[in-house]
DRENDO-1510 file (C-alpha; in Angstrom, 1 decimal, always signed):
<recs>
REC; n; res; u; v; w
REC; 1; UNK; -9.3; +10.2; +0.5 .
REC; 2; UNK; -9.3; +14.0; +1.0 .
REC; 3; UNK; -11.2; +13.9; +4.2 .
REC; 4; UNK; -8.4; +12.0; +6.0 .
REC; 5; UNK; -5.5; +13.5; +4.1 .
REC; 6; UNK; -4.1; +15.3; +7.1 .
REC; 7; UNK; -3.5; +12.0; +8.9 .
REC; 8; UNK; -2.8; +9.7; +6.1 .
REC; 9; UNK; -0.5; +11.7; +3.9 .
REC; 10; UNK; +2.4; +12.1; +6.4 .
REC; 11; UNK; +2.5; +8.4; +7.0 .
REC; 12; UNK; +2.4; +7.7; +3.2 .
REC; 13; UNK; +5.3; +10.2; +2.6 .
REC; 14; UNK; +7.3; +8.8; +5.5 .
REC; 15; UNK; +6.9; +5.1; +4.5 .
REC; 16; UNK; +7.7; +5.8; +0.8 .
REC; 17; UNK; +10.9; +7.7; +1.8 .
REC; 18; UNK; +11.8; +4.8; +4.1 .
REC; 19; UNK; +11.4; +2.0; +1.6 .
REC; 20; UNK; +13.1; +4.0; -1.2 .
REC; 21; UNK; +16.1; +4.8; +1.1 .
REC; 22; UNK; +16.4; +1.1; +1.7 .
REC; 23; UNK; +16.4; +0.4; -2.0 .
REC; 24; UNK; +13.1; -1.4; -1.9 .
REC; 25; UNK; +10.6; -1.4; -4.8 .
REC; 26; UNK; +7.0; -0.2; -4.4 .
REC; 27; UNK; +3.9; -1.4; -6.1 .
REC; 28; UNK; +0.7; +0.5; -5.2 .
REC; 29; UNK; -3.0; -0.1; -5.8 .
REC; 30; UNK; -6.1; +1.8; -4.8 .
REC; 31; UNK; -9.3; +0.2; -3.8 .
REC; 32; UNK; -11.4; +3.4; -3.3 .
REC; 33; UNK; -12.1; +6.0; -6.0 .
REC; 34; UNK; -11.6; +9.0; -3.8 .
REC; 35; UNK; -7.9; +8.1; -3.2 .
REC; 36; UNK; -6.7; +7.5; -6.8 .
REC; 37; UNK; -5.4; +11.0; -7.7 .
REC; 38; UNK; -3.9; +11.4; -4.2 .
REC; 39; UNK; -1.9; +8.2; -4.4 .
REC; 40; UNK; -0.7; +9.1; -7.9 .
REC; 41; UNK; +0.4; +12.6; -6.6 .
REC; 42; UNK; +2.1; +11.2; -3.5 .
REC; 43; UNK; +4.0; +8.6; -5.5 .
REC; 44; UNK; +5.1; +11.2; -8.0 .
REC; 45; UNK; +6.2; +13.7; -5.4 .
REC; 46; UNK; +8.3; +11.3; -3.3 .
REC; 47; UNK; +9.7; +9.4; -6.2 .
REC; 48; UNK; +10.9; +12.6; -7.8 .
REC; 49; UNK; +12.4; +13.8; -4.5 .
REC; 50; UNK; +14.2; +10.4; -4.1 .
REC; 51; UNK; +15.3; +10.2; -7.7 .
REC; 52; UNK; +13.2; +7.0; -8.5 .
REC; 53; UNK; +12.0; +5.9; -11.9 .
REC; 54; UNK; +8.5; +4.8; -12.8 .
REC; 55; UNK; +8.3; +1.2; -13.9 .
REC; 56; UNK; +11.7; +0.4; -12.4 .
REC; 57; UNK; +11.5; +1.5; -8.8 .
REC; 58; UNK; +7.8; +1.9; -8.4 .
REC; 59; UNK; +4.5; +1.2; -10.2 .
REC; 60; UNK; +1.0; +2.4; -9.6 .
REC; 61; UNK; -1.4; -0.3; -10.9 .
REC; 62; UNK; -4.4; +1.9; -10.3 .
REC; 63; UNK; -7.9; +1.5; -9.1 .
REC; 64; UNK; -10.4; -1.4; -9.2 .
REC; 65; UNK; -13.7; -1.6; -7.3 .
REC; 66; UNK; -14.8; -4.4; -5.0 .
REC; 67; UNK; -11.9; -4.6; -2.6 .
REC; 68; UNK; -12.5; -8.2; -1.3 .
REC; 69; UNK; -12.5; -9.5; -4.9 .
REC; 70; UNK; -9.5; -7.5; -6.0 .
REC; 71; UNK; -7.4; -8.5; -2.9 .
REC; 72; UNK; -8.4; -12.2; -3.5 .
REC; 73; UNK; -7.6; -12.0; -7.2 .
REC; 74; UNK; -4.2; -10.5; -6.5 .
REC; 75; UNK; -3.4; -13.6; -4.4 .
REC; 76; UNK; -3.5; -15.6; -7.6 .
REC; 77; UNK; -1.8; -13.1; -9.9 .
REC; 78; UNK; -1.6; -9.3; -9.8 .
REC; 79; UNK; -2.3; -9.2; -13.5 .
REC; 80; UNK; -5.8; -10.6; -13.0 .
REC; 81; UNK; -7.3; -7.4; -11.7 .
REC; 82; UNK; -4.5; -5.2; -13.1 .
REC; 83; UNK; -3.6; -6.2; -16.6 .
REC; 84; UNK; -2.7; -2.5; -17.2 .
REC; 85; UNK; -1.3; +0.1; -14.8 .
REC; 86; UNK; -2.9; +3.4; -14.0 .
REC; 87; UNK; -1.2; +5.0; -17.0 .
REC; 88; UNK; -2.5; +2.3; -19.3 .
REC; 89; UNK; +0.8; +0.5; -19.7 .
REC; 90; UNK; +0.7; -3.3; -20.1 .
REC; 91; UNK; +1.7; -4.6; -16.6 .
REC; 92; UNK; +4.1; -7.1; -18.1 .
REC; 93; UNK; +5.9; -4.3; -19.9 .
REC; 94; UNK; +7.0; -2.7; -16.6 .
REC; 95; UNK; +10.5; -3.9; -15.6 .
REC; 96; UNK; +9.5; -3.9; -11.9 .
REC; 97; UNK; +6.8; -6.5; -12.6 .
REC; 98; UNK; +9.2; -9.0; -14.1 .
REC; 99; UNK; +9.2; -12.0; -11.8 .
REC; 100; UNK; +6.4; -10.6; -9.7 .
REC; 101; UNK; +3.3; -12.8; -9.7 .
REC; 102; UNK; +1.3; -12.5; -6.5 .
REC; 103; UNK; +1.8; -11.9; -2.8 .
REC; 104; UNK; +4.4; -14.7; -2.6 .
REC; 105; UNK; +6.6; -12.5; -4.7 .
REC; 106; UNK; +6.7; -9.5; -2.3 .
REC; 107; UNK; +8.3; -8.9; +1.1 .
REC; 108; UNK; +5.2; -7.4; +2.7 .
REC; 109; UNK; +2.0; -5.4; +2.1 .
REC; 110; UNK; +1.4; -2.0; +3.8 .
REC; 111; UNK; -2.2; -0.8; +3.7 .
REC; 112; UNK; -2.7; +2.9; +4.5 .
REC; 113; UNK; -6.4; +3.4; +4.7 .
REC; 114; UNK; -9.1; +5.2; +6.6 .
REC; 115; UNK; -11.8; +2.8; +5.5 .
REC; 116; UNK; -13.1; -0.7; +6.0 .
REC; 117; UNK; -10.5; -1.7; +3.4 .
REC; 118; UNK; -8.2; -2.4; +6.3 .
REC; 119; UNK; -10.4; -5.4; +7.3 .
REC; 120; UNK; -10.5; -6.7; +3.7 .
REC; 121; UNK; -6.7; -6.8; +3.7 .
REC; 122; UNK; -6.7; -8.8; +6.9 .
REC; 123; UNK; -9.6; -11.1; +6.0 .
REC; 124; UNK; -9.1; -11.7; +2.3 .
REC; 125; UNK; -5.4; -11.0; +2.1 .
REC; 126; UNK; -3.0; -11.9; +4.8 .
REC; 127; UNK; -5.2; -14.5; +6.5 .
REC; 128; UNK; -5.8; -16.3; +3.2 .
REC; 129; UNK; -2.4; -15.8; +1.6 .
REC; 130; UNK; -0.2; -15.6; +4.7 .
REC; 131; UNK; +1.8; -12.5; +3.7 .
REC; 132; UNK; +3.3; -10.0; +6.2 .
REC; 133; UNK; +0.9; -7.1; +6.6 .
REC; 134; UNK; +1.4; -3.7; +8.2 .
REC; 135; UNK; -1.3; -1.0; +8.6 .
REC; 136; UNK; -1.5; +2.8; +8.6 .
REC; 137; UNK; -4.9; +4.0; +9.9 .
REC; 138; UNK; -6.5; +7.1; +11.4 .
REC; 139; UNK; -6.1; +7.7; +15.1 .
REC; 140; UNK; -9.7; +6.8; +15.8 .
REC; 141; UNK; -9.3; +3.4; +14.0 .
REC; 142; UNK; -6.0; +2.4; +15.7 .
REC; 143; UNK; -7.5; +1.0; +18.8 .
REC; 144; UNK; -9.4; -1.5; +16.7 .
REC; 145; UNK; -6.1; -3.0; +15.4 .
REC; 146; UNK; -3.9; -3.3; +18.4 .
REC; 147; UNK; -5.1; -6.8; +19.0 .
REC; 148; UNK; -4.0; -7.8; +15.5 .
REC; 149; UNK; -0.5; -6.3; +16.3 .
REC; 150; UNK; -0.3; -8.2; +19.7 .
REC; 151; UNK; -1.4; -11.5; +18.1 .
REC; 152; UNK; +1.2; -10.9; +15.3 .
REC; 153; UNK; -1.5; -11.0; +12.6 .
REC; 154; UNK; +0.0; -7.7; +11.5 .
REC; 155; UNK; +3.7; -6.7; +12.1 .
REC; 156; UNK; +3.3; -3.0; +12.2 .
REC; 157; UNK; +0.7; -0.3; +13.0 .
REC; 158; UNK; +0.9; +3.5; +12.4 .
REC; 159; UNK; -1.9; +5.2; +14.2 .
REC; 160; UNK; -2.9; +8.6; +12.9 .
REC; 161; UNK; -0.9; +11.7; +12.8 .
REC; 162; UNK; +0.8; +10.9; +16.1 .
REC; 163; UNK; +1.9; +7.6; +14.8 .
REC; 164; UNK; +3.2; +9.2; +11.6 .
REC; 165; UNK; +5.2; +11.7; +13.6 .
REC; 166; UNK; +6.7; +8.9; +15.7 .
REC; 167; UNK; +7.6; +7.0; +12.6 .
REC; 168; UNK; +9.2; +10.1; +11.0 .
REC; 169; UNK; +11.2; +10.6; +14.2 .
REC; 170; UNK; +12.4; +7.0; +14.1 .
REC; 171; UNK; +13.5; +7.4; +10.5 .
</recs>
């Protein structure tokens, strides 16, 4: 959300550029109302910069409340909580979503968040559905998640603006 934009936006831009350079597809969701317009703007900015097409290279499914319920429902079928994308398109009409059902259809999940939503992705997402999870969090939150990285419950951790700068340097 706007209060953590300075830390979160650089890691969002860097990771989007990275996955688009590798030819990967991106599906984004938002589980907090204050981040919806920011995510939409960031996706549009980087996809335009990288020459990517909406519906083919990336989709933004939008916002739904109650993160634990949404994350759990996506484990069954992404269409359960998101029958339509942020723009109001039928999710099944998007070429990117053809053959994509649930977490078993994706390579990994990256959660970039400065909220308790991080814990929801660990508890209700990766623990239950066993998908690879990486996190981007604020610097003050990062120390809470190093143990998940060491135990391999997550495979990556970007910690704050310093982590975003290190990631950008690596890219």
